[in-house]
N, C-alpha and C positions, 0 to 999 in steps of 0.2 A: 505831586502827581505820581511819582514812583512808589510812594508808600501806599497810595490808594489802590493801585493795580496789584501790588504785592498782597495787600489785605484781601482783595477779591479773589485772587488766585488761591490763597491759603484757605479761604472759606469754601471754595469749590472743591478743593482737594480733601478737606476734612469731611465735607458732606458726602463725597463719593466713598471715602473710606468707611464712614459709619454705615452707609447704605449697603455696601458690598459685604461688610462683616455681618450685618444683620441678616442678610439673605443666607449666608453660609451657616449661621447659627440656627436659623429656622429650619433649614433642610436637615441638618444633623439631628436636631431635636425631634423633628417629625419622624425621621427614620427610626430613632430609638423608641419613640412612642408606638409606632406601628409594630415593631418587633416585640414590644412588651405586651401589647394588647391583641396581637394577631392570633390567627387560628393555629392550632397545633399542626405541625407539618412533619412528615417522615424525613429523617435525616438522610437515609439512603433510599434511593428509588428502585434499585434492582438488587435482588438477592438470589443467589444460587444455593440450593439446599439439596443434599443427597437424601435418598429414601431412609426414613427412620431418624434423621438428624434434626436438631433444633437450631434455630438462629434467633437471637434477640434482636428486636427491631427498636432502634432509638428514635425518639420523638423530640423535636425542638419546640420551644414555646409552650410547654405543658403547663396546665393550671393545677394548683395544689388541690389535693383531695378529689381529683377527677379520675374516673376509671376509663381507660382506653381499651377498646377491643378492635381486633382486626378480622375482617371477613373478606375473603377473596371472591372476586366476581367469576373466576374460572371454576367451573364445576368439578374439574379433575383434582383440584387442590382441597376440596372440602371433604 
């Protein structure tokens, strides 16, 4: 009788361990997949530039051989 309950307990614990580890791997893999296939996003959201100065804007998740342009919605900047 003791061996039977021990076997059942072991099977329940192993099932829970496999299920929980599968959930963790799925979330991690999906996050990496989203980052790899996601849209290009500006790394910095706010930049202060003096008159006549230039500032390089960094982009994350860029696609190879793609050309990125920036256009401000503020008419004073154009």
